[in-house]
PDB file of N, CA, C and O in Angstrom, chain B, residues numbered from 101:
ATOM      1  N   MET B 101       0.348 -18.372  -2.501  1.00  0.00           N
ATOM      2  CA  MET B 101       1.326 -17.342  -2.112  1.00  0.00           C
ATOM      3  C   MET B 101       2.601 -18.068  -1.767  1.00  0.00           C
ATOM      4  O   MET B 101       2.615 -19.252  -1.431  1.00  0.00           O
ATOM      5  N   ILE B 102       3.603 -17.354  -1.860  1.00  0.00           N
ATOM      6  CA  ILE B 102       5.057 -17.882  -1.511  1.00  0.00           C
ATOM      7  C   ILE B 102       5.561 -17.120  -0.415  1.00  0.00           C
ATOM      8  O   ILE B 102       5.512 -15.891  -0.377  1.00  0.00           O
ATOM      9  N   THR B 103       6.152 -18.003   0.672  1.00  0.00           N
ATOM     10  CA  THR B 103       6.674 -17.463   1.902  1.00  0.00           C
ATOM     11  C   THR B 103       7.971 -16.878   1.634  1.00  0.00           C
ATOM     12  O   THR B 103       8.768 -17.441   0.884  1.00  0.00           O
ATOM     13  N   LYS B 104       8.278 -15.549   2.326  1.00  0.00           N
ATOM     14  CA  LYS B 104       9.575 -14.935   2.265  1.00  0.00           C
ATOM     15  C   LYS B 104       9.906 -14.488   3.622  1.00  0.00           C
ATOM     16  O   LYS B 104       9.053 -14.204   4.463  1.00  0.00           O
ATOM     17  N   THR B 105      11.138 -14.437   3.801  1.00  0.00           N
ATOM     18  CA  THR B 105      11.620 -13.947   5.148  1.00  0.00           C
ATOM     19  C   THR B 105      12.342 -12.566   4.985  1.00  0.00           C
ATOM     20  O   THR B 105      13.270 -12.364   4.200  1.00  0.00           O
ATOM     21  N   ASN B 106      11.824 -11.700   5.780  1.00  0.00           N
ATOM     22  CA  ASN B 106      12.336 -10.283   5.809  1.00  0.00           C
ATOM     23  C   ASN B 106      12.841  -9.764   7.169  1.00  0.00           C
ATOM     24  O   ASN B 106      12.531 -10.408   8.171  1.00  0.00           O
ATOM     25  N   TYR B 107      13.520  -8.761   7.276  1.00  0.00           N
ATOM     26  CA  TYR B 107      13.989  -8.397   8.566  1.00  0.00           C
ATOM     27  C   TYR B 107      13.308  -6.953   8.658  1.00  0.00           C
ATOM     28  O   TYR B 107      13.102  -6.292   7.640  1.00  0.00           O
ATOM     29  N   TYR B 108      12.975  -6.509   9.921  1.00  0.00           N
ATOM     30  CA  TYR B 108      12.331  -5.341  10.201  1.00  0.00           C
ATOM     31  C   TYR B 108      12.889  -4.705  11.310  1.00  0.00           C
ATOM     32  O   TYR B 108      13.544  -5.453  12.036  1.00  0.00           O
ATOM     33  N   THR B 109      12.806  -3.383  11.690  1.00  0.00           N
ATOM     34  CA  THR B 109      13.232  -2.802  13.002  1.00  0.00           C
ATOM     35  C   THR B 109      11.972  -2.984  13.916  1.00  0.00           C
ATOM     36  O   THR B 109      10.799  -3.117  13.568  1.00  0.00           O
ATOM     37  N   ARG B 110      12.486  -2.958  15.114  1.00  0.00           N
ATOM     38  CA  ARG B 110      11.289  -3.216  16.215  1.00  0.00           C
ATOM     39  C   ARG B 110      10.325  -2.099  15.973  1.00  0.00           C
ATOM     40  O   ARG B 110       9.125  -2.375  15.962  1.00  0.00           O
ATOM     41  N   THR B 111      10.733  -0.819  15.771  1.00  0.00           N
ATOM     42  CA  THR B 111       9.689   0.217  15.478  1.00  0.00           C
ATOM     43  C   THR B 111       8.688  -0.087  14.463  1.00  0.00           C
ATOM     44  O   THR B 111       7.477   0.088  14.598  1.00  0.00           O
ATOM     45  N   GLN B 112       9.385  -0.639  13.255  1.00  0.00           N
ATOM     46  CA  GLN B 112       8.457  -0.864  12.200  1.00  0.00           C
ATOM     47  C   GLN B 112       7.380  -2.039  12.552  1.00  0.00           C
ATOM     48  O   GLN B 112       6.194  -2.031  12.222  1.00  0.00           O
ATOM     49  N   LEU B 113       7.955  -2.898  13.186  1.00  0.00           N
ATOM     50  CA  LEU B 113       7.005  -3.931  13.718  1.00  0.00           C
ATOM     51  C   LEU B 113       5.921  -3.664  14.693  1.00  0.00           C
ATOM     52  O   LEU B 113       4.838  -4.248  14.694  1.00  0.00           O
ATOM     53  N   GLU B 114       6.292  -2.733  15.528  1.00  0.00           N
ATOM     54  CA  GLU B 114       5.389  -2.083  16.490  1.00  0.00           C
ATOM     55  C   GLU B 114       4.283  -1.198  15.877  1.00  0.00           C
ATOM     56  O   GLU B 114       3.111  -1.224  16.255  1.00  0.00           O
ATOM     57  N   ARG B 115       4.722  -0.489  14.992  1.00  0.00           N
ATOM     58  CA  ARG B 115       3.825   0.344  14.220  1.00  0.00           C
ATOM     59  C   ARG B 115       2.958  -0.433  13.216  1.00  0.00           C
ATOM     60  O   ARG B 115       1.806  -0.047  13.018  1.00  0.00           O
ATOM     61  N   ILE B 116       3.475  -1.565  12.538  1.00  0.00           N
ATOM     62  CA  ILE B 116       2.483  -2.271  11.717  1.00  0.00           C
ATOM     63  C   ILE B 116       1.485  -3.077  12.519  1.00  0.00           C
ATOM     64  O   ILE B 116       0.328  -3.320  12.175  1.00  0.00           O
ATOM     65  N   ALA B 117       2.057  -3.439  13.582  1.00  0.00           N
ATOM     66  CA  ALA B 117       1.042  -4.260  14.674  1.00  0.00           C
ATOM     67  C   ALA B 117      -0.102  -3.414  15.089  1.00  0.00           C
ATOM     68  O   ALA B 117      -1.274  -3.782  15.006  1.00  0.00           O
ATOM     69  N   SER B 118       0.314  -2.190  15.567  1.00  0.00           N
ATOM     70  CA  SER B 118      -0.709  -1.168  15.963  1.00  0.00           C
ATOM     71  C   SER B 118      -1.682  -0.825  14.945  1.00  0.00           C
ATOM     72  O   SER B 118      -2.875  -0.729  15.232  1.00  0.00           O
ATOM     73  N   LEU B 119      -1.174  -0.606  13.592  1.00  0.00           N
ATOM     74  CA  LEU B 119      -2.055  -0.173  12.645  1.00  0.00           C
ATOM     75  C   LEU B 119      -2.931  -1.254  12.232  1.00  0.00           C
ATOM     76  O   LEU B 119      -4.115  -1.024  11.985  1.00  0.00           O
ATOM     77  N   ALA B 120      -2.324  -2.666  12.119  1.00  0.00           N
ATOM     78  CA  ALA B 120      -3.372  -3.666  11.759  1.00  0.00           C
ATOM     79  C   ALA B 120      -4.432  -3.846  12.843  1.00  0.00           C
ATOM     80  O   ALA B 120      -5.588  -4.075  12.485  1.00  0.00           O
ATOM     81  N   LYS B 121      -4.162  -3.771  14.005  1.00  0.00           N
ATOM     82  CA  LYS B 121      -5.186  -3.943  15.029  1.00  0.00           C
ATOM     83  C   LYS B 121      -6.220  -2.813  14.995  1.00  0.00           C
ATOM     84  O   LYS B 121      -7.409  -3.095  15.144  1.00  0.00           O
ATOM     85  N   SER B 122      -5.793  -1.437  14.788  1.00  0.00           N
ATOM     86  CA  SER B 122      -6.852  -0.429  14.641  1.00  0.00           C
ATOM     87  C   SER B 122      -7.719  -0.572  13.373  1.00  0.00           C
ATOM     88  O   SER B 122      -8.859  -0.110  13.326  1.00  0.00           O
ATOM     89  N   MET B 123      -7.137  -1.232  12.341  1.00  0.00           N
ATOM     90  CA  MET B 123      -7.901  -1.300  11.084  1.00  0.00           C
ATOM     91  C   MET B 123      -8.501  -2.561  10.900  1.00  0.00           C
ATOM     92  O   MET B 123      -9.220  -2.725   9.914  1.00  0.00           O
ATOM     93  N   GLY B 124      -8.278  -3.646  11.849  1.00  0.00           N
ATOM     94  CA  GLY B 124      -8.977  -4.895  11.764  1.00  0.00           C
ATOM     95  C   GLY B 124      -8.329  -5.570  10.649  1.00  0.00           C
ATOM     96  O   GLY B 124      -9.028  -6.401  10.070  1.00  0.00           O
ATOM     97  N   ARG B 125      -7.197  -5.401  10.244  1.00  0.00           N
ATOM     98  CA  ARG B 125      -6.525  -6.300   9.135  1.00  0.00           C
ATOM     99  C   ARG B 125      -5.363  -6.910   9.800  1.00  0.00           C
ATOM    100  O   ARG B 125      -4.958  -6.623  10.927  1.00  0.00           O
ATOM    101  N   THR B 126      -4.799  -7.899   8.884  1.00  0.00           N
ATOM    102  CA  THR B 126      -3.628  -8.604   9.443  1.00  0.00           C
ATOM    103  C   THR B 126      -2.420  -7.788   8.993  1.00  0.00           C
ATOM    104  O   THR B 126      -2.362  -7.009   8.042  1.00  0.00           O
ATOM    105  N   GLU B 127      -1.458  -8.123   9.871  1.00  0.00           N
ATOM    106  CA  GLU B 127       0.028  -7.342   9.450  1.00  0.00           C
ATOM    107  C   GLU B 127       0.350  -7.793   8.003  1.00  0.00           C
ATOM    108  O   GLU B 127       0.768  -6.956   7.203  1.00  0.00           O
ATOM    109  N   ALA B 128       0.180  -9.038   7.650  1.00  0.00           N
ATOM    110  CA  ALA B 128       0.573  -9.701   6.314  1.00  0.00           C
ATOM    111  C   ALA B 128      -0.257  -8.865   5.259  1.00  0.00           C
ATOM    112  O   ALA B 128       0.311  -8.464   4.244  1.00  0.00           O
ATOM    113  N   PHE B 129      -1.427  -8.630   5.457  1.00  0.00           N
ATOM    114  CA  PHE B 129      -2.432  -8.122   4.479  1.00  0.00           C
ATOM    115  C   PHE B 129      -1.624  -6.438   4.239  1.00  0.00           C
ATOM    116  O   PHE B 129      -1.339  -5.975   3.134  1.00  0.00           O
ATOM    117  N   LEU B 130      -1.404  -5.818   5.445  1.00  0.00           N
ATOM    118  CA  LEU B 130      -0.926  -4.446   5.289  1.00  0.00           C
ATOM    119  C   LEU B 130       0.579  -4.246   4.474  1.00  0.00           C
ATOM    120  O   LEU B 130       0.938  -3.271   3.815  1.00  0.00           O
ATOM    121  N   LEU B 131       1.268  -5.416   4.734  1.00  0.00           N
ATOM    122  CA  LEU B 131       2.624  -5.441   4.200  1.00  0.00           C
ATOM    123  C   LEU B 131       2.570  -5.736   2.735  1.00  0.00           C
ATOM    124  O   LEU B 131       3.337  -5.186   1.945  1.00  0.00           O
ATOM    125  N   ARG B 132       1.475  -6.784   2.298  1.00  0.00           N
ATOM    126  CA  ARG B 132       1.236  -6.875   0.883  1.00  0.00           C
ATOM    127  C   ARG B 132       0.662  -5.715   0.208  1.00  0.00           C
ATOM    128  O   ARG B 132       0.933  -5.547  -0.981  1.00  0.00           O
ATOM    129  N   GLU B 133      -0.039  -4.959   0.775  1.00  0.00           N
ATOM    130  CA  GLU B 133      -0.693  -3.838   0.382  1.00  0.00           C
ATOM    131  C   GLU B 133       0.535  -2.708   0.086  1.00  0.00           C
ATOM    132  O   GLU B 133       0.566  -2.128  -1.000  1.00  0.00           O
ATOM    133  N   ALA B 134       1.425  -2.472   1.013  1.00  0.00           N
ATOM    134  CA  ALA B 134       2.459  -1.599   0.955  1.00  0.00           C
ATOM    135  C   ALA B 134       3.388  -2.072  -0.130  1.00  0.00           C
ATOM    136  O   ALA B 134       3.898  -1.207  -0.842  1.00  0.00           O
ATOM    137  N   LEU B 135       3.668  -3.324  -0.343  1.00  0.00           N
ATOM    138  CA  LEU B 135       4.519  -3.646  -1.357  1.00  0.00           C
ATOM    139  C   LEU B 135       3.902  -3.356  -2.774  1.00  0.00           C
ATOM    140  O   LEU B 135       4.610  -2.873  -3.657  1.00  0.00           O
ATOM    141  N   ASP B 136       2.640  -3.640  -2.976  1.00  0.00           N
ATOM    142  CA  ASP B 136       1.955  -3.313  -4.192  1.00  0.00           C
ATOM    143  C   ASP B 136       1.971  -1.909  -4.551  1.00  0.00           C
ATOM    144  O   ASP B 136       2.149  -1.581  -5.724  1.00  0.00           O
ATOM    145  N   ASP B 137       1.779  -0.966  -3.536  1.00  0.00           N
ATOM    146  CA  ASP B 137       1.817   0.511  -3.510  1.00  0.00           C
ATOM    147  C   ASP B 137       3.246   0.738  -4.107  1.00  0.00           C
ATOM    148  O   ASP B 137       3.377   1.547  -5.025  1.00  0.00           O
ATOM    149  N   LEU B 138       4.283   0.071  -3.633  1.00  0.00           N
ATOM    150  CA  LEU B 138       5.603   0.439  -3.834  1.00  0.00           C
ATOM    151  C   LEU B 138       6.093   0.294  -5.457  1.00  0.00           C
ATOM    152  O   LEU B 138       6.702   1.080  -6.184  1.00  0.00           O
ATOM    153  N   LEU B 139       5.545  -1.078  -5.695  1.00  0.00           N
ATOM    154  CA  LEU B 139       5.722  -1.553  -7.116  1.00  0.00           C
ATOM    155  C   LEU B 139       5.058  -0.559  -8.010  1.00  0.00           C
ATOM    156  O   LEU B 139       5.638  -0.119  -9.003  1.00  0.00           O
ATOM    157  N   HIS B 140       3.813  -0.187  -7.662  1.00  0.00           N
ATOM    158  CA  HIS B 140       2.988   0.689  -8.449  1.00  0.00           C
ATOM    159  C   HIS B 140       3.719   1.922  -8.738  1.00  0.00           C
ATOM    160  O   HIS B 140       3.797   2.334  -9.895  1.00  0.00           O
ATOM    161  N   LYS B 141       4.322   2.607  -7.640  1.00  0.00           N
ATOM    162  CA  LYS B 141       4.874   3.795  -7.668  1.00  0.00           C
ATOM    163  C   LYS B 141       6.219   3.768  -8.693  1.00  0.00           C
ATOM    164  O   LYS B 141       6.536   4.700  -9.432  1.00  0.00           O
ATOM    165  N   TYR B 142       6.799   2.725  -8.589  1.00  0.00           N
ATOM    166  CA  TYR B 142       8.052   2.643  -9.383  1.00  0.00           C
ATOM    167  C   TYR B 142       7.884   2.331 -10.681  1.00  0.00           C
ATOM    168  O   TYR B 142       8.743   2.641 -11.507  1.00  0.00           O
ATOM    169  N   ASP B 143       6.608   1.592 -11.065  1.00  0.00           N
ATOM    170  CA  ASP B 143       6.293   1.135 -12.304  1.00  0.00           C
ATOM    171  C   ASP B 143       5.699   2.391 -13.153  1.00  0.00           C
ATOM    172  O   ASP B 143       5.914   2.461 -14.363  1.00  0.00           O
ATOM    173  N   ASN B 144       4.947   3.374 -12.468  1.00  0.00           N
ATOM    174  CA  ASN B 144       4.566   4.559 -13.142  1.00  0.00           C
ATOM    175  C   ASN B 144       5.735   5.416 -13.417  1.00  0.00           C
ATOM    176  O   ASN B 144       5.766   6.087 -14.449  1.00  0.00           O
ATOM    177  N   SER B 145       6.725   5.439 -12.536  1.00  0.00           N
ATOM    178  CA  SER B 145       7.890   6.603 -12.712  1.00  0.00           C
ATOM    179  C   SER B 145       8.640   6.166 -14.113  1.00  0.00           C
ATOM    180  O   SER B 145       9.191   6.963 -14.872  1.00  0.00           O
ATOM    181  N   ARG B 146       8.556   4.846 -14.289  1.00  0.00           N
ATOM    182  CA  ARG B 146       9.326   4.480 -15.619  1.00  0.00           C
ATOM    183  C   ARG B 146       8.599   5.252 -16.874  1.00  0.00           C
ATOM    184  O   ARG B 146       9.284   5.609 -17.832  1.00  0.00           O
ATOM    185  N   HIS B 147       7.471   5.446 -16.840  1.00  0.00           N
ATOM    186  CA  HIS B 147       6.703   5.814 -17.924  1.00  0.00           C
ATOM    187  C   HIS B 147       6.515   7.352 -17.948  1.00  0.00           C
ATOM    188  O   HIS B 147       5.787   7.830 -18.818  1.00  0.00           O
ATOM    189  N   ARG B 148       7.067   8.077 -17.133  1.00  0.00           N
ATOM    190  CA  ARG B 148       7.222   9.545 -16.820  1.00  0.00           C
ATOM    191  C   ARG B 148       8.338  10.056 -18.022  1.00  0.00           C
ATOM    192  O   ARG B 148       9.443   9.525 -18.135  1.00  0.00           O
ATOM    193  N   PRO B 149       7.888  11.116 -18.853  1.00  0.00           N
ATOM    194  CA  PRO B 149       8.736  11.799 -19.629  1.00  0.00           C
ATOM    195  C   PRO B 149      10.038  12.233 -18.833  1.00  0.00           C
ATOM    196  O   PRO B 149       9.897  12.539 -17.649  1.00  0.00           O
ATOM    197  N   ARG B 150      11.234  12.274 -19.383  1.00  0.00           N
ATOM    198  CA  ARG B 150      12.430  12.868 -18.639  1.00  0.00           C
ATOM    199  C   ARG B 150      12.395  14.445 -18.757  1.00  0.00           C
ATOM    200  O   ARG B 150      11.996  14.946 -19.808  1.00  0.00           O
ATOM    201  N   ALA B 151      12.760  15.150 -17.816  1.00  0.00           N
ATOM    202  CA  ALA B 151      12.748  16.544 -17.734  1.00  0.00           C
ATOM    203  C   ALA B 151      14.069  16.913 -18.698  1.00  0.00           C
ATOM    204  O   ALA B 151      14.393  18.087 -18.877  1.00  0.00           O
TER     205      ALA B 151
END
């Protein structure tokens, strides 16, 4: 894996920390999962027919 630096709001960090603790996952795991979901979302939107 490659290290990246990102900036988050205090609220985002508090929420991700709370979620990670409640799920028994690391914050990094959840952030990677969210990024994968975002990339999948926009990859699929490219393949939809235009209205």
